[in-house]
N, C-alpha and C positions, 0 to 999 in steps of 0.2 A: 716276536709273534708275527710280524708282517712278512717274514720270509717263508712262511708255511704255505703249502698248497691249499690247505683248508681256508686260510685267510683270503687268498686271491680268488678262490672260487666263490666265496661268500661276497666279497667286494664286487666281483664281476656281475654276479646275479643281481645284487642290489642296484648297481649302476645301470644295468640294462633295463630293469623294471622301471627305474626312475626316469630314464630317457623316454621310454615309450609312453608312460603315464603322463609325463609333462607335455610331450609332443601332442598327444591326442587332446589333452585338456586345452592347450593353447589354440589348436585348430578349431575345436568346438566352440570355444569362447569367441573367437573371431567370427565364425559363421553365425553364432547367435547374435552378436552385436550388429553384424551386417543385416541380418534378417529383420531386425526391428525397424530399420529405415526403408528397406527394399528387399527384393528377393535375393537370396544368397545361395550359391552352390559351392561345391567342393573346389572348383577352379578359382573361386574368389578369395580363397584363403591366402594369407601371406606366408608361404612356405619357408622362406628364408628366416623370417622372424621366429616362426615355430621351431625350426631347427636350432637357431641360435639360443633361444631360451632353454630348450631341452638339453643342449650341450652344456650350458652353464649349470643346470640342475644336476647333470651327470658328474661334472667336476666337483660340485659341492657334496654329492653323495659319496664319491670316492674319498674326499677329505674327511667326511664323517666316519667312514669305515676305518681310515687310518687313525683318526683320533680315538676311536673306540675299538682298537684292534683285538683285544681279548674277546669281546662279545662277537665281533665279526668272525673270528676264527673258531668260535664255538667253545671257548674255554670257560664261559660263564653260563650257568643254567639260567635262562631268562625268567623262568617262573619263580625262582627263589633267590636269584642274585648271588648264588654260590658258585664256586669253581666246580667244574664237572670233570669226570674222568675222560679219557680219550674217546670213549664210546658216547660221550655226551650225557650220560646219566650219572648224577651225583652218587657217590658211594656212601656207605653207612657212616663213615667218619665225618661227613658234612652234616649229618642229621643231628639236630639239637637233642640232648638227652631226654627231654620230656616228650619228644615226638617219636621216639624209637619203638613205641609199643605197637 
């Protein structure tokens, strides 16, 4: 499953989003903490720490993607926890008999 293009596109998207979300959160948390005691500006942020924490979060995101490769590759319908067809939509075979109406 991890050899598919779909998997790597999903993993890359998740990792990039995680990097930027974590980076912004760390910078804002630093600025907020600094502002309590004194004035704080964007130049007061510890950029190296923010990059380091964001990089670690990105590695963990990639590890999560690998650990959950079927979901990352889109082989599982997230709404129902069932395997999906290649188009991402479960077919009628996945539908329980009582829900087929």
